[in-house]
C-alpha positions as a Python dict, from the first residue, in 0.01 Angstrom:
ca = {
    (1, 'M'): (0, 0, 0),
    (2, 'P'): (177, 263, -221),
    (3, 'T'): (489, 260, -5),
    (4, 'L'): (523, -114, -71),
    (5, 'S'): (637, -26, -423),
    (6, 'S'): (960, 110, -270),
    (7, 'P'): (1189, -149, -439),
    (8, 'F'): (1165, 73, -749),
    (9, 'L'): (1325, 366, -565),
    (10, 'P'): (1704, 393, -533),
    (11, 'S'): (1824, 353, -176),
    (12, 'S'): (2045, 661, -222),
    (13, 'L'): (1747, 890, -286),
    (14, 'R'): (1808, 1176, -42),
    (15, 'I'): (1666, 1492, -199),
    (16, 'P'): (1291, 1521, -125),
    (17, 'S'): (1100, 1404, -431),
    (18, 'H'): (737, 1359, -531),
    (19, 'V'): (653, 1011, -657),
    (20, 'M'): (331, 894, -822),
    (21, 'V'): (246, 526, -769),
    (22, 'Y'): (30, 390, -1052),
    (23, 'N'): (-111, 59, -926),
    (24, 'L'): (-323, -122, -1186),
    (25, 'G'): (-482, -433, -1038),
    (26, 'A'): (-715, -687, -1192),
    (27, 'H'): (-1029, -483, -1118),
    (28, 'T'): (-905, -151, -974),
    (29, 'L'): (-677, 142, -1043),
    (30, 'T'): (-514, 328, -753),
    (31, 'L'): (-313, 648, -791),
    (32, 'S'): (-110, 758, -488),
    (33, 'L'): (107, 1067, -456),
    (34, 'L'): (401, 1030, -216),
    (35, 'L'): (666, 1261, -78),
    (36, 'V'): (990, 1064, -39),
    (37, 'A'): (1276, 1209, 165),
    (38, 'G'): (1568, 1028, 320),
    (39, 'G'): (1393, 692, 322),
    (40, 'M'): (1066, 822, 472),
    (41, 'Y'): (740, 811, 278),
    (42, 'S'): (451, 1055, 327),
    (43, 'Q'): (127, 993, 141),
    (44, 'L'): (-10, 1325, 16),
    (45, 'A'): (-314, 1204, -181),
    (46, 'T'): (-470, 885, -316),
    (47, 'K'): (-769, 781, -526),
    (48, 'T'): (-904, 440, -625),
    (49, 'V'): (-1128, 371, -925),
    (50, 'W'): (-1341, 55, -945),
    (51, 'D'): (-1546, 127, -1257),
    (52, 'S'): (-1443, -69, -1570),
    (53, 'V'): (-1067, -47, -1512),
    (54, 'G'): (-797, -303, -1440),
    (55, 'G'): (-618, -582, -1617),
    (56, 'N'): (-933, -791, -1661),
    (57, 'E'): (-1082, -523, -1887),
    (58, 'F'): (-805, -590, -2140),
    (59, 'D'): (-881, -963, -2121),
    (60, 'K'): (-1252, -900, -2182),
    (61, 'A'): (-1184, -683, -2487),
    (62, 'I'): (-961, -951, -2641),
    (63, 'A'): (-1205, -1230, -2551),
    (64, 'D'): (-1495, -1043, -2715),
    (65, 'F'): (-1291, -1009, -3033),
    (66, 'L'): (-1188, -1376, -3030),
    (67, 'A'): (-1551, -1480, -2982),
    (68, 'S'): (-1656, -1279, -3287),
    (69, 'E'): (-1370, -1429, -3488),
    (70, 'F'): (-1471, -1782, -3385),
    (71, 'E'): (-1834, -1721, -3483),
    (72, 'K'): (-1719, -1578, -3815),
    (73, 'Q'): (-1485, -1871, -3886),
    (74, 'R'): (-1716, -2152, -3771),
    (75, 'R'): (-2053, -1991, -3842),
    (76, 'V'): (-2188, -2086, -3500),
    (77, 'S'): (-2307, -1872, -3210),
    (78, 'I'): (-2148, -1904, -2866),
    (79, 'H'): (-2331, -1609, -2714),
    (80, 'G'): (-2418, -1682, -2350),
    (81, 'N'): (-2202, -1995, -2332),
    (82, 'E'): (-2003, -1948, -2008),
    (83, 'K'): (-1774, -2245, -2071),
    (84, 'C'): (-1664, -2098, -2404),
    (85, 'R'): (-1626, -1760, -2239),
    (86, 'F'): (-1387, -1889, -1973),
    (87, 'K'): (-1169, -2059, -2235),
    (88, 'L'): (-1146, -1741, -2440),
    (89, 'L'): (-1069, -1527, -2133),
    (90, 'A'): (-780, -1758, -2038),
    (91, 'A'): (-643, -1738, -2393),
    (92, 'A'): (-690, -1360, -2393),
    (93, 'E'): (-489, -1316, -2074),
    (94, 'S'): (-202, -1523, -2215),
    (95, 'A'): (-210, -1322, -2537),
    (96, 'K'): (-205, -994, -2342),
    (97, 'H'): (109, -1092, -2154),
    (98, 'A'): (275, -1224, -2471),
    (99, 'L'): (209, -900, -2659),
    (100, 'S'): (392, -711, -2385),
    (101, 'R'): (709, -880, -2512),
    (102, 'V'): (651, -948, -2884),
    (103, 'Q'): (473, -778, -3172),
    (104, 'T'): (258, -1076, -3274),
    (105, 'T'): (137, -1387, -3092),
    (106, 'A'): (-53, -1697, -3204),
    (107, 'V'): (-376, -1762, -3015),
    (108, 'H'): (-493, -2123, -3021),
    (109, 'V'): (-792, -2244, -2820),
    (110, 'E'): (-884, -2611, -2840),
    (111, 'S'): (-1247, -2718, -2852),
    (112, 'V'): (-1405, -2381, -2804),
    (113, 'H'): (-1745, -2528, -2893),
    (114, 'D'): (-1850, -2876, -3007),
    (115, 'G'): (-1490, -2980, -3071),
    (116, 'L'): (-1420, -2678, -3291),
    (117, 'D'): (-1087, -2501, -3236),
    (118, 'L'): (-988, -2138, -3278),
    (119, 'T'): (-657, -2022, -3424),
    (120, 'Y'): (-578, -1656, -3473),
    (121, 'S'): (-264, -1443, -3511),
    (122, 'L'): (-307, -1135, -3290),
    (123, 'S'): (-78, -834, -3336),
    (124, 'R'): (9, -571, -3079),
    (125, 'G'): (-140, -304, -3303),
    (126, 'R'): (-472, -491, -3321),
    (127, 'F'): (-466, -539, -2943),
    (128, 'E'): (-409, -168, -2883),
    (129, 'G'): (-693, -84, -3120),
    (130, 'L'): (-933, -323, -2945),
    (131, 'C'): (-846, -174, -2605),
    (132, 'T'): (-851, 196, -2694),
    (133, 'A'): (-1139, 266, -2456),
    (134, 'V'): (-976, 63, -2178),
    (135, 'F'): (-650, 256, -2215),
    (136, 'R'): (-845, 580, -2198),
    (137, 'R'): (-1008, 476, -1870),
    (138, 'C'): (-684, 344, -1720),
    (139, 'V'): (-484, 659, -1800),
    (140, 'N'): (-742, 922, -1715),
    (141, 'S'): (-608, 1278, -1728),
    (142, 'D'): (-886, 1410, -1505),
    (143, 'L'): (-815, 1146, -1240),
    (144, 'I'): (-442, 1224, -1246),
    (145, 'T'): (-509, 1597, -1223),
    (146, 'G'): (-741, 1540, -926),
    (147, 'V'): (-479, 1345, -731),
    (148, 'L'): (-210, 1604, -804),
    (149, 'S'): (-446, 1884, -702),
    (150, 'D'): (-527, 1710, -373),
    (151, 'G'): (-154, 1680, -304),
    (152, 'G'): (-84, 2043, -393),
    (153, 'V'): (160, 1970, -677),
    (154, 'T'): (167, 1978, -1057),
    (155, 'R'): (283, 1724, -1315),
    (156, 'G'): (618, 1902, -1333),
    (157, 'D'): (678, 1838, -962),
    (158, 'V'): (658, 1458, -1001),
    (159, 'A'): (1010, 1317, -1030),
    (160, 'R'): (915, 951, -1075),
    (161, 'V'): (613, 741, -1168),
    (162, 'I'): (613, 386, -1032),
    (163, 'M'): (404, 131, -1222),
    (164, 'A'): (284, -170, -1024),
    (165, 'G'): (64, -458, -1135),
    (166, 'G'): (98, -728, -1401),
    (167, 'S'): (-76, -528, -1675),
    (168, 'C'): (179, -248, -1635),
    (169, 'N'): (408, -449, -1863),
    (170, 'I'): (190, -334, -2156),
    (171, 'P'): (407, -94, -2362),
    (172, 'Q'): (113, 129, -2454),
    (173, 'L'): (42, 202, -2087),
    (174, 'H'): (404, 305, -2044),
    (175, 'S'): (381, 537, -2345),
    (176, 'L'): (57, 697, -2225),
    (177, 'L'): (204, 768, -1882),
    (178, 'E'): (512, 919, -2045),
    (179, 'S'): (278, 1155, -2229),
    (180, 'E'): (102, 1247, -1904),
    (181, 'F'): (432, 1301, -1718),
    (182, 'P'): (678, 1417, -1988),
    (183, 'G'): (943, 1529, -1741),
    (184, 'S'): (922, 1231, -1505),
    (185, 'E'): (1110, 903, -1492),
    (186, 'I'): (873, 609, -1554),
    (187, 'L'): (979, 302, -1353),
    (188, 'S'): (824, -29, -1453),
    (189, 'S'): (1088, -288, -1540),
    (190, 'S'): (1316, -363, -1245),
    (191, 'P'): (1190, -530, -1041),
    (192, 'S'): (898, -660, -1249),
    (193, 'P'): (569, -476, -1180),
    (194, 'E'): (404, -807, -1087),
    (195, 'V'): (635, -855, -790),
    (196, 'A'): (696, -492, -689),
    (197, 'V'): (438, -493, -409),
    (198, 'A'): (533, -845, -295),
    (199, 'T'): (899, -744, -272),
    (200, 'G'): (803, -429, -85),
    (201, 'C'): (593, -634, 159),
    (202, 'A'): (893, -851, 239),
    (203, 'L'): (1117, -550, 301),
    (204, 'E'): (850, -375, 508),
    (205, 'A'): (793, -688, 718),
    (206, 'G'): (1162, -704, 802),
    (207, 'L'): (1165, -339, 911),
    (208, 'I'): (849, -378, 1120),
    (209, 'K'): (983, -690, 1290),
    (210, 'E'): (1311, -516, 1375),
    (211, 'R'): (1136, -211, 1523),
    (212, 'W'): (849, -403, 1684),
    (213, 'E'): (1073, -628, 1891),
    (214, 'G'): (1211, -327, 2080),
    (215, 'R'): (881, -162, 2165),
    (216, 'G'): (699, -169, 2497),
    (217, 'E'): (388, -381, 2547),
    (218, 'E'): (173, -73, 2595),
    (219, 'E'): (277, 81, 2263),
    (220, 'D'): (45, 42, 1965),
    (221, 'G'): (292, 162, 1704),
    (222, 'V'): (653, 232, 1630),
    (223, 'Q'): (810, 578, 1654),
    (224, 'V'): (1115, 656, 1445),
    (225, 'P'): (1325, 968, 1527),
    (226, 'C'): (1370, 1191, 1223),
    (227, 'V'): (1545, 1508, 1116),
    (228, 'P'): (1280, 1776, 1183),
    (229, 'H'): (1383, 2018, 907),
    (230, 'D'): (1620, 2036, 609),
    (231, 'L'): (1984, 2063, 718),
    (232, 'W'): (2207, 2263, 481),
    (233, 'I'): (2579, 2337, 485),
    (234, 'K'): (2724, 2670, 368),
    (235, 'G'): (3070, 2812, 320),
    (236, 'A'): (3265, 3072, 126),
    (237, 'R'): (3304, 2972, -241),
    (238, 'L'): (3084, 2669, -168),
    (239, 'R'): (2741, 2623, -319),
    (240, 'D'): (2472, 2562, -57),
    (241, 'H'): (2437, 2187, -17),
    (242, 'L'): (2152, 1985, 135),
    (243, 'L'): (2312, 1741, 378),
    (244, 'L'): (2002, 1586, 534),
    (245, 'P'): (1644, 1648, 417),
    (246, 'S'): (1358, 1668, 663),
    (247, 'L'): (1201, 1337, 772),
    (248, 'T'): (1533, 1153, 727),
    (249, 'P'): (1525, 868, 982),
    (250, 'L'): (1797, 877, 1247),
    (251, 'P'): (2073, 777, 1281),
    (252, 'S'): (2188, 897, 941),
    (253, 'H'): (2506, 980, 755),
    (254, 'S'): (2586, 1228, 480),
    (255, 'S'): (2906, 1347, 316),
    (256, 'L'): (3022, 1626, 86),
    (257, 'S'): (3345, 1665, -110),
    (258, 'F'): (3465, 1998, -247),
    (259, 'S'): (3782, 2184, -349),
    (260, 'L'): (3914, 2520, -228),
    (261, 'P'): (4097, 2719, -498),
    (262, 'L'): (4421, 2860, -353),
    (263, 'E'): (4451, 3138, -607),
    (264, 'E'): (4225, 3349, -388),
    (265, 'D'): (4392, 3269, -57),
    (266, 'A'): (4728, 3093, -64),
    (267, 'S'): (4768, 3102, 316),
    (268, 'L'): (4439, 2935, 408),
    (269, 'L'): (4474, 2761, 746),
    (270, 'W'): (4111, 2743, 860),
    (271, 'Y'): (3787, 2724, 667),
    (272, 'S'): (3449, 2817, 817),
    (273, 'L'): (3146, 2598, 758),
    (274, 'E'): (2794, 2680, 870),
    (275, 'L'): (2505, 2444, 935),
    (276, 'W'): (2164, 2592, 866),
    (277, 'E'): (1817, 2462, 938),
    (278, 'K'): (1562, 2552, 671),
    (279, 'R'): (1190, 2528, 740),
    (280, 'S'): (1085, 2709, 425),
    (281, 'T'): (1231, 2926, 152),
    (282, 'N'): (1219, 3237, 370),
    (283, 'Q'): (1283, 3084, 712),
    (284, 'E'): (1640, 2982, 792),
    (285, 'T'): (1820, 2939, 1124),
    (286, 'E'): (2195, 2900, 1175),
    (287, 'I'): (2245, 2618, 1424),
    (288, 'A'): (2623, 2572, 1415),
    (289, 'K'): (2941, 2732, 1283),
    (290, 'V'): (3262, 2532, 1266),
    (291, 'S'): (3616, 2631, 1170),
    (292, 'V'): (3773, 2341, 986),
    (293, 'P'): (4155, 2313, 984),
    (294, 'V'): (4278, 2308, 626),
    (295, 'G'): (4644, 2371, 709),
    (296, 'V'): (4784, 2520, 390),
    (297, 'A'): (5123, 2684, 444),
    (298, 'S'): (5183, 3034, 313),
    (299, 'G'): (5327, 3028, -35),
    (300, 'E'): (5199, 2679, -116),
    (301, 'T'): (5023, 2741, -447),
    (302, 'G'): (4958, 2564, -771),
    (303, 'E'): (4689, 2315, -665),
    (304, 'D'): (4350, 2321, -501),
    (305, 'V'): (4283, 2178, -157),
    (306, 'S'): (4043, 1883, -161),
    (307, 'V'): (3827, 1861, 148),
    (308, 'K'): (3568, 1599, 240),
    (309, 'V'): (3314, 1667, 513),
    (310, 'S'): (3124, 1375, 667),
    (311, 'L'): (2837, 1427, 909),
    (312, 'V'): (2674, 1166, 1131),
    (313, 'W'): (2355, 1253, 1321),
    (314, 'T'): (2248, 1010, 1591),
    (315, 'A'): (1903, 960, 1739),
    (316, 'E'): (2027, 1141, 2055),
    (317, 'N'): (2079, 1468, 1861),
    (318, 'A'): (2458, 1430, 1866),
    (319, 'V'): (2619, 1536, 1540),
    (320, 'T'): (2975, 1432, 1458),
    (321, 'M'): (3149, 1619, 1178),
    (322, 'T'): (3470, 1479, 1030),
    (323, 'T'): (3686, 1652, 770),
    (324, 'T'): (3956, 1485, 566),
    (325, 'K'): (4236, 1668, 387),
    (326, 'R'): (4537, 1488, 242),
    (327, 'D'): (4492, 1180, 458),
    (328, 'S'): (4470, 1380, 781),
    (329, 'D'): (4147, 1357, 981),
    (330, 'W'): (3993, 1605, 1221),
    (331, 'S'): (3662, 1564, 1397),
    (332, 'I'): (3433, 1761, 1624),
    (333, 'T'): (3115, 1662, 1808),
    (334, 'L'): (2831, 1913, 1803),
    (335, 'N'): (2537, 1906, 2041),
    (336, 'L'): (2262, 2047, 1825),
    (337, 'T'): (1918, 2149, 1942),
    (338, 'C'): (1677, 2164, 1650),
    (339, 'D'): (1321, 2277, 1704),
    (340, 'E'): (1066, 2012, 1614),
}
Protein backbone atom coordinates (compact mmCIF):
# COMPACT_ATOMS: atom_id res chain seq x y z
CA MET A 1 0.00 0.00 0.00
CA PRO A 2 2.66 2.68 0.82
CA THR A 3 4.36 2.27 -2.56
CA LEU A 4 1.06 3.17 -4.24
CA SER A 5 1.66 6.77 -3.16
CA SER A 6 4.52 6.91 -5.70
CA PRO A 7 2.87 9.60 -7.90
CA PHE A 8 4.16 12.11 -5.33
CA LEU A 9 7.77 11.13 -6.03
CA PRO A 10 9.67 12.66 -8.97
CA SER A 11 10.49 10.12 -11.66
CA SER A 12 14.07 11.45 -11.75
CA LEU A 13 14.72 10.49 -8.12
CA ARG A 14 17.98 8.51 -8.34
CA ILE A 15 19.89 9.08 -5.11
CA PRO A 16 18.70 6.63 -2.42
CA SER A 17 16.29 8.45 -0.12
CA HIS A 18 14.17 7.61 2.90
CA VAL A 19 10.49 8.46 2.52
CA MET A 20 7.79 8.42 5.19
CA VAL A 21 4.27 7.70 3.92
CA TYR A 22 1.62 9.21 6.20
CA ASN A 23 -1.68 7.57 5.22
CA LEU A 24 -4.66 8.91 7.17
CA GLY A 25 -7.81 6.99 6.32
CA ALA A 26 -11.34 7.33 7.63
CA HIS A 27 -10.71 5.09 10.66
CA THR A 28 -6.98 4.29 10.59
CA LEU A 29 -3.54 5.85 10.48
CA THR A 30 -0.66 4.01 8.80
CA LEU A 31 2.95 5.17 8.88
CA SER A 32 5.35 3.43 6.48
CA LEU A 33 9.07 4.06 6.09
CA LEU A 34 10.43 3.38 2.59
CA LEU A 35 13.86 3.34 1.00
CA VAL A 36 13.54 4.63 -2.57
CA ALA A 37 16.42 4.15 -5.01
CA GLY A 38 16.33 4.26 -8.78
CA GLY A 39 12.61 3.54 -8.98
CA MET A 40 12.67 0.61 -6.53
CA TYR A 41 10.84 0.76 -3.20
CA SER A 42 11.88 -1.15 -0.08
CA GLN A 43 9.61 -1.05 2.96
CA LEU A 44 11.75 -0.75 6.10
CA ALA A 45 9.03 -0.42 8.74
CA THR A 46 5.29 0.15 9.08
CA LYS A 47 2.71 0.61 11.84
CA THR A 48 -1.08 0.98 11.75
CA VAL A 49 -3.19 2.56 14.49
CA TRP A 50 -6.93 1.86 14.77
CA ASP A 51 -7.74 3.58 18.06
CA SER A 52 -9.63 6.90 17.74
CA VAL A 53 -7.75 8.18 14.69
CA GLY A 54 -8.74 8.95 11.12
CA GLY A 55 -10.80 11.48 9.24
CA ASN A 56 -14.06 10.44 10.90
CA GLU A 57 -12.73 11.60 14.28
CA PHE A 58 -12.63 15.18 12.96
CA ASP A 59 -16.22 14.80 11.75
CA LYS A 60 -17.34 13.54 15.16
CA ALA A 61 -15.70 16.44 16.98
CA ILE A 62 -17.43 18.97 14.72
CA ALA A 63 -20.77 17.14 14.91
CA ASP A 64 -20.63 17.11 18.73
CA PHE A 65 -20.06 20.86 18.72
CA LEU A 66 -22.88 21.48 16.23
CA ALA A 67 -25.24 19.36 18.34
CA SER A 68 -24.47 21.46 21.42
CA GLU A 69 -24.98 24.65 19.41
CA PHE A 70 -28.34 23.41 18.12
CA GLU A 71 -29.52 22.51 21.63
CA LYS A 72 -28.38 25.92 22.86
CA GLN A 73 -30.13 27.78 20.03
CA ARG A 74 -33.38 25.78 20.01
CA ARG A 75 -33.51 24.72 23.66
CA VAL A 76 -34.28 21.11 22.76
CA SER A 77 -32.34 17.91 23.37
CA ILE A 78 -31.31 15.68 20.48
CA HIS A 79 -29.18 13.34 22.57
CA GLY A 80 -29.51 9.76 21.29
CA ASN A 81 -31.35 10.77 18.11
CA GLU A 82 -29.49 8.85 15.37
CA LYS A 83 -31.27 10.63 12.52
CA CYS A 84 -30.12 14.02 13.82
CA ARG A 85 -26.66 12.61 14.35
CA PHE A 86 -26.30 11.47 10.73
CA LYS A 87 -27.38 14.89 9.44
CA LEU A 88 -24.84 16.66 11.62
CA LEU A 89 -22.05 14.24 10.65
CA ALA A 90 -22.70 14.89 6.95
CA ALA A 91 -22.60 18.65 7.55
CA ALA A 92 -19.45 18.27 9.66
CA GLU A 93 -17.62 16.41 6.89
CA SER A 94 -18.51 19.10 4.35
CA ALA A 95 -17.36 21.81 6.76
CA LYS A 96 -14.07 19.98 7.37
CA HIS A 97 -13.26 19.87 3.67
CA ALA A 98 -14.33 23.51 3.18
CA LEU A 99 -12.08 24.71 6.01
CA SER A 100 -9.12 23.10 4.26
CA ARG A 101 -9.52 25.80 1.60
CA VAL A 102 -11.07 28.81 3.38
CA GLN A 103 -10.84 30.42 6.81
CA THR A 104 -14.59 30.41 7.54
CA THR A 105 -17.52 28.36 6.24
CA ALA A 106 -21.28 28.57 6.78
CA VAL A 107 -22.86 25.39 8.14
CA HIS A 108 -26.57 25.04 7.41
CA VAL A 109 -28.53 21.90 8.27
CA GLU A 110 -32.21 21.79 7.38
CA SER A 111 -34.71 20.21 9.73
CA VAL A 112 -32.29 18.88 12.29
CA HIS A 113 -35.19 18.10 14.63
CA ASP A 114 -38.94 18.75 14.34
CA GLY A 115 -38.46 21.07 11.37
CA LEU A 116 -35.91 23.21 13.19
CA ASP A 117 -32.83 24.24 11.19
CA LEU A 118 -29.26 24.93 12.29
CA THR A 119 -27.12 27.75 10.92
CA TYR A 120 -23.63 28.41 12.20
CA SER A 121 -20.48 30.14 10.93
CA LEU A 122 -17.52 27.88 11.70
CA SER A 123 -13.97 29.25 11.52
CA ARG A 124 -10.78 27.29 10.92
CA GLY A 125 -9.46 28.43 14.29
CA ARG A 126 -12.56 27.08 16.07
CA PHE A 127 -12.26 23.82 14.12
CA GLU A 128 -8.61 23.40 15.13
CA GLY A 129 -9.51 24.10 18.75
CA LEU A 130 -12.30 21.51 18.73
CA CYS A 131 -9.99 18.88 17.24
CA THR A 132 -6.89 19.48 19.37
CA ALA A 133 -7.03 15.99 20.86
CA VAL A 134 -7.63 14.42 17.44
CA PHE A 135 -4.61 16.22 15.97
CA ARG A 136 -2.52 14.99 18.89
CA ARG A 137 -3.53 11.38 18.22
CA CYS A 138 -3.05 11.67 14.45
CA VAL A 139 0.44 13.20 14.71
CA ASN A 140 1.85 11.11 17.54
CA SER A 141 5.55 11.72 18.19
CA ASP A 142 5.96 8.37 19.95
CA LEU A 143 4.42 6.50 17.02
CA ILE A 144 6.67 8.30 14.53
CA THR A 145 9.74 7.62 16.66
CA GLY A 146 8.82 3.93 16.87
CA VAL A 147 8.55 3.55 13.09
CA LEU A 148 11.84 5.37 12.54
CA SER A 149 13.53 3.24 15.19
CA ASP A 150 12.25 0.03 13.56
CA GLY A 151 13.69 1.22 10.24
CA GLY A 152 17.04 2.19 11.76
CA VAL A 153 16.89 5.88 10.81
CA THR A 154 16.28 9.24 12.46
CA ARG A 155 14.03 12.16 11.55
CA GLY A 156 16.99 13.85 9.86
CA ASP A 157 17.37 10.91 7.47
CA VAL A 158 13.84 11.31 6.05
CA ALA A 159 14.01 13.31 2.81
CA ARG A 160 10.28 13.40 2.07
CA VAL A 161 6.98 12.87 3.84
CA ILE A 162 4.08 11.82 1.62
CA MET A 163 0.58 12.60 2.90
CA ALA A 164 -2.23 10.41 1.55
CA GLY A 165 -5.92 10.45 2.42
CA GLY A 166 -8.67 13.07 2.10
CA SER A 167 -8.14 14.55 5.56
CA CYS A 168 -4.50 15.30 4.70
CA ASN A 169 -5.75 18.49 3.04
CA ILE A 170 -6.20 19.96 6.53
CA PRO A 171 -3.53 22.71 6.87
CA GLN A 172 -2.97 22.01 10.57
CA LEU A 173 -1.93 18.42 9.83
CA HIS A 174 0.58 19.73 7.32
CA SER A 175 1.98 22.17 9.90
CA LEU A 176 2.26 19.49 12.60
CA LEU A 177 4.16 17.16 10.27
CA GLU A 178 6.49 20.00 9.31
CA SER A 179 7.25 20.40 13.01
CA GLU A 180 7.94 16.67 13.36
CA PHE A 181 10.15 16.59 10.24
CA PRO A 182 11.72 20.08 10.07
CA GLY A 183 14.29 19.13 7.45
CA SER A 184 11.99 17.10 5.20
CA GLU A 185 9.90 18.02 2.19
CA ILE A 186 6.18 17.55 2.94
CA LEU A 187 4.27 16.42 -0.17
CA SER A 188 0.50 16.70 -0.06
CA SER A 189 -0.85 18.83 -2.90
CA SER A 190 0.00 17.37 -6.30
CA PRO A 191 -1.64 15.05 -7.00
CA SER A 192 -4.41 15.53 -4.43
CA PRO A 193 -4.03 13.27 -1.35
CA GLU A 194 -7.49 11.81 -2.02
CA VAL A 195 -6.39 10.33 -5.33
CA ALA A 196 -2.72 9.58 -4.58
CA VAL A 197 -3.30 5.89 -3.83
CA ALA A 198 -5.81 5.49 -6.68
CA THR A 199 -3.33 7.00 -9.14
CA GLY A 200 -0.58 4.77 -7.78
CA CYS A 201 -2.83 1.71 -8.18
CA ALA A 202 -3.35 2.53 -11.84
CA LEU A 203 0.39 2.93 -12.46
CA GLU A 204 1.20 -0.24 -10.52
CA ALA A 205 -1.43 -2.22 -12.44
CA GLY A 206 0.15 -1.18 -15.73
CA LEU A 207 3.60 -2.28 -14.56
CA ILE A 208 2.32 -5.61 -13.23
CA LYS A 209 0.44 -6.33 -16.45
CA GLU A 210 3.52 -5.58 -18.55
CA ARG A 211 5.76 -7.84 -16.45
CA TRP A 212 3.15 -10.54 -15.84
CA GLU A 213 2.49 -11.20 -19.51
CA GLY A 214 6.09 -12.32 -20.03
CA ARG A 215 6.33 -14.72 -17.10
CA GLY A 216 6.12 -18.49 -17.20
CA GLU A 217 3.02 -20.33 -16.00
CA GLU A 218 4.94 -21.91 -13.14
CA GLU A 219 6.12 -18.56 -11.76
CA ASP A 220 4.24 -17.05 -8.84
CA GLY A 221 5.86 -13.63 -9.04
CA VAL A 222 7.86 -11.27 -11.17
CA GLN A 223 11.64 -10.88 -10.90
CA VAL A 224 13.23 -7.62 -11.97
CA PRO A 225 17.03 -7.46 -12.51
CA CYS A 226 18.63 -4.68 -10.50
CA VAL A 227 21.99 -3.04 -9.92
CA PRO A 228 23.37 -5.01 -6.94
CA HIS A 229 25.44 -2.19 -5.40
CA ASP A 230 26.03 1.55 -5.83
CA LEU A 231 28.02 2.32 -8.99
CA TRP A 232 30.28 5.38 -8.74
CA ILE A 233 32.52 7.09 -11.29
CA LYS A 234 35.86 8.67 -10.36
CA GLY A 235 38.49 10.69 -12.16
CA ALA A 236 41.25 13.21 -11.61
CA ARG A 237 39.84 16.66 -10.75
CA LEU A 238 36.37 15.10 -10.77
CA ARG A 239 34.23 14.80 -7.67
CA ASP A 240 33.05 11.24 -7.03
CA HIS A 241 29.64 10.88 -8.66
CA LEU A 242 26.93 8.27 -8.06
CA LEU A 243 25.89 7.01 -11.50
CA LEU A 244 23.51 4.22 -10.51
CA PRO A 245 22.34 3.51 -6.94
CA SER A 246 21.76 -0.02 -5.74
CA LEU A 247 18.37 -1.59 -6.53
CA THR A 248 18.05 0.46 -9.73
CA PRO A 249 15.97 -1.69 -12.11
CA LEU A 250 17.68 -2.72 -15.33
CA PRO A 251 18.03 -1.65 -18.07
CA SER A 252 18.94 1.83 -16.90
CA HIS A 253 20.67 4.95 -18.16
CA SER A 254 22.69 7.64 -16.41
CA SER A 255 24.79 10.56 -17.60
CA LEU A 256 27.32 13.01 -16.20
CA SER A 257 28.66 16.26 -17.64
CA PHE A 258 31.87 17.90 -16.44
CA SER A 259 34.66 20.22 -17.57
CA LEU A 260 38.43 19.66 -17.58
CA PRO A 261 40.46 22.81 -16.89
CA LEU A 262 43.35 23.04 -19.38
CA GLU A 263 45.47 25.29 -17.21
CA GLU A 264 46.80 22.20 -15.47
CA ASP A 265 47.41 20.12 -18.59
CA ALA A 266 47.25 21.87 -21.95
CA SER A 267 48.21 18.72 -23.89
CA LEU A 268 45.52 16.41 -22.53
CA LEU A 269 44.75 13.69 -25.10
CA TRP A 270 43.27 10.96 -22.89
CA TYR A 271 41.38 11.10 -19.62
CA SER A 272 41.06 8.14 -17.26
CA LEU A 273 37.73 7.30 -15.67
CA GLU A 274 37.18 4.60 -13.07
CA LEU A 275 33.99 2.75 -12.22
CA TRP A 276 33.73 1.66 -8.60
CA GLU A 277 31.26 -0.57 -6.85
CA LYS A 278 30.49 0.50 -3.28
CA ARG A 279 28.83 -1.86 -0.84
CA SER A 280 29.41 0.32 2.20
CA THR A 281 31.44 3.32 3.27
CA ASN A 282 34.56 1.22 3.83
CA GLN A 283 34.10 -1.41 1.13
CA GLU A 284 34.85 -0.36 -2.45
CA THR A 285 35.85 -2.39 -5.50
CA GLU A 286 37.18 -1.03 -8.79
CA ILE A 287 35.36 -2.86 -11.57
CA ALA A 288 36.53 -0.95 -14.66
CA LYS A 289 39.03 1.66 -15.79
CA VAL A 290 38.58 3.43 -19.11
CA SER A 291 40.78 5.92 -20.95
CA VAL A 292 38.51 8.41 -22.69
CA PRO A 293 39.87 10.26 -25.75
CA VAL A 294 39.68 13.99 -25.14
CA GLY A 295 41.93 14.99 -28.03
CA VAL A 296 43.25 18.39 -27.02
CA ALA A 297 46.24 19.47 -29.12
CA SER A 298 49.35 20.76 -27.39
CA GLY A 299 49.26 24.51 -26.99
CA GLU A 300 45.46 24.75 -27.25
CA THR A 301 44.65 26.78 -24.14
CA GLY A 302 42.21 29.39 -23.03
CA GLU A 303 39.06 27.28 -22.57
CA ASP A 304 37.99 24.22 -20.64
CA VAL A 305 37.08 20.94 -22.31
CA SER A 306 33.45 19.95 -21.80
CA VAL A 307 32.92 16.21 -21.60
CA LYS A 308 29.67 14.28 -21.21
CA VAL A 309 29.72 10.65 -20.15
CA SER A 310 26.61 8.50 -20.71
CA LEU A 311 26.32 4.99 -19.33
CA VAL A 312 23.73 2.37 -20.25
CA TRP A 313 23.51 -0.86 -18.23
CA THR A 314 21.41 -3.63 -19.72
CA ALA A 315 19.79 -6.56 -17.94
CA GLU A 316 22.51 -8.81 -19.46
CA ASN A 317 25.27 -7.00 -17.50
CA ALA A 318 26.53 -5.22 -20.63
CA VAL A 319 27.55 -1.63 -19.94
CA THR A 320 27.97 0.83 -22.80
CA MET A 321 29.84 4.04 -22.04
CA THR A 322 29.67 6.94 -24.50
CA THR A 323 31.63 10.17 -24.22
CA THR A 324 30.91 13.32 -26.17
CA LYS A 325 33.38 16.16 -26.70
CA ARG A 326 32.78 18.94 -29.20
CA ASP A 327 30.25 16.96 -31.22
CA SER A 328 32.54 13.94 -31.56
CA ASP A 329 31.35 10.65 -30.06
CA TRP A 330 33.35 7.70 -28.80
CA SER A 331 31.92 4.60 -27.21
CA ILE A 332 33.13 1.43 -25.55
CA THR A 333 31.26 -1.66 -24.37
CA LEU A 334 32.28 -3.09 -21.00
CA ASN A 335 31.42 -6.58 -19.82
CA LEU A 336 31.11 -6.06 -16.10
CA THR A 337 30.79 -8.77 -13.50
CA CYS A 338 29.36 -7.37 -10.28
CA ASP A 339 28.96 -9.59 -7.26
CA GLU A 340 25.37 -9.91 -6.11
